[in-house]
N, C-alpha and C positions, 0 to 999 in steps of 0.2 A: 142177649140184652145189650143194647148200644147206649153208651153214655156220652153226652157232649162234654166238652171241656169245662163249661160252666157247672155242669152237674158234678164233674170230678172234683173241681176246686171247692165246691160247696161241701162235698163229702170230706175232703182234706181238712177244711176248717172244723167240721163237726168232729172229726177224729182227734184233732188237736185240743178242742175245748172239752170234749167228752169222749175220751179214749175208749172206754168200755162200750159205750153206745156205738161209737164209730166202728169198732171191731166187729160188733154184732151185725151192724148194717152191711159191712163188706162180706161177711160170711153168708148173709142171707141173699146175696145177689145170685147165687147158684151158677158161679163160673164153671164151665165145663173143664174136666181134668185135662184134656188135650190142649187147652189154651194156657195153662199155667206156665209151662216152660217158655212159651212165647212172651208172655207178660213179664216174666223174670228177665228175659233177654232184652226186652225193650227198655225197662227201667235201668239196666246196666248201661246200655248204649247212651241213653239220655244223660246219665250221671257222668260218663266219660267225656262226652261232648262238652258238657258244662265245665268239667274240670280243665279241659284243654282251653276253653274260651276264657276262663278265669285266669289261667296261667298266662295267656297272652295279654290280658288286660293288666295284670300285676307287673309283668316284666316284658313289655312289647319288643324291647331291643335286645333281649338276651336269648341265646340259643340254649334250649334245654339239653344238657349233657347227660342227665340221668336216663339210663336205658328204659326204665319203667315209665317215667313221666313223658319221655319223648316218643314212646311207641304206644298209641292208643289201643292197638290190638293186644299187646302184652298186658297193659294196665287193665283192659276190659276182661281179659281171660282170668287174671288174678282176682279181680273183684267178683266176677261170676262164680269162680270156684269157692271163694270165701263165703259168698251168700248161700251157696248150696250146702257148705259145711254148717253154717248157722242154722239153716232150715232143718237139716238132719238132727242137729244137736237139740234144737227146740222141741222136735218131735220125740226123739228117743229119751232125752233127759226128762222131759215133761211126763212121758208115759211111765218112766221108772219111778217117778215121785207120785204116781197115782193119778196122773192126768188122763183125760178122755179125748183129747184132740187127735185128729187124723193127720197124715202126712200131707194130704192135699190142702187141708185148712192151714197147716203150718206154712206151706209155700205161698198160699194166697196172702196171708197176713204179713209175712216177712217181705213179700213183693210190694204190698201196699205200704208198709213202713218205709221201704226204700223209695217209693214214689213220693211219699210225703217229704222225705229228706231231699229229694231232687227239687221239689217246690221251694224248700227253704234255701237250697243252693242257688236257685234262681234269684231269690231275694237278696242273698249275700253278694252275688255277682253284680246285680244292678246297683247295690249300695256302694260298690267299689267305684262306680262311675259318677254317682251323685254325691255321696258322703262317705269317703273311704274309711274314716275312723269307726263308722258304724258296722263295717264288715266284720271287724274283730269281735265286737259284741254279739253279732248274730251268730258267729262261729261258736262262741261259748254257750249261747242259748240253745244252739242246735244240738250240742252234745248232751246237755241236760234233757232236752226234748226227746232225743233218741232213747235215752234209758227210761224215761217216763213212759213213753209210748210202748216200748218193747215190753216193759213190765206189765202194763195194762193189757196189751195184746195177748201175752202168754197166759195171763190169768184168765182171760175170756176163753182162749183156745182150749185150755185144759180144765176149766171149771174150778180154778183155785180161788179162794176167798181172800187170803192175806197177801196184799201187795208187797209188804215188807219181806215176807218169806221168798216171794218170787224174785224180788230184786236181789236178795242175797244169793239165791240160786244162780241167777244170771251172772253175777260178779264172779262167784267161785268157778262156775263153768267156763266163763270167759278166760280167767287166768289159767285154768287148767288146759284149755284148748291152745292158748297162746304158748304155754310151755311145751306142749307136745309138738306144736308146729315149729317152734324154734329148734327143738331137738332133731326133728326130721330134716330141717334145713341144714343143720350142722352135719348130720350123717350123710347127706347128699353132697356136702362139700361147699355150701354157701357160707360165707363169713360176713359179718357186719363190718362195714368200712367206717372206721373212725377217723374224723378229721385230724390232721397233723398240723401243728403250728410251724410257721416259717420263721427263719432267723431274720 
């Protein structure tokens, strides 16, 4: 099934205004399993390209010294890896809590969620050109939207009724994964670089 950009944006709007119905609509598309990894890769590439463009607009005269921000391949690899971890977590943790969703459905909905956030990212980037103060507000709204959509999508994916319980599960799981990830980084020898003040 081929969808035009207009149809995709209409689906994005329906997912934002009615997340449960939007998630059900995406799952009903019947996307083949072999296309899921390609879809995930495409949304990551779009996100990284937009992040680079946003950085150039925000500070056009500055050279990005940070190795992650300055290297799209590294940034993309990290984002792709984190999304894969989230997909597995949504599937496994949801199943452990009595959910019924499949891994393929988890991948599809998390990829769709990422695409929606890319669309929001586009709006934020455009606002930096037209009305810069609005970009910050869009960023705050995007964070709230992310958690709202993820909560609704996970509920639809696994057949959960209580959005409050799903939200708590996401927060607890997120903190747990962040702790495990930080411990792994410490074991591998990575350290957080804290800024130091000059005299």
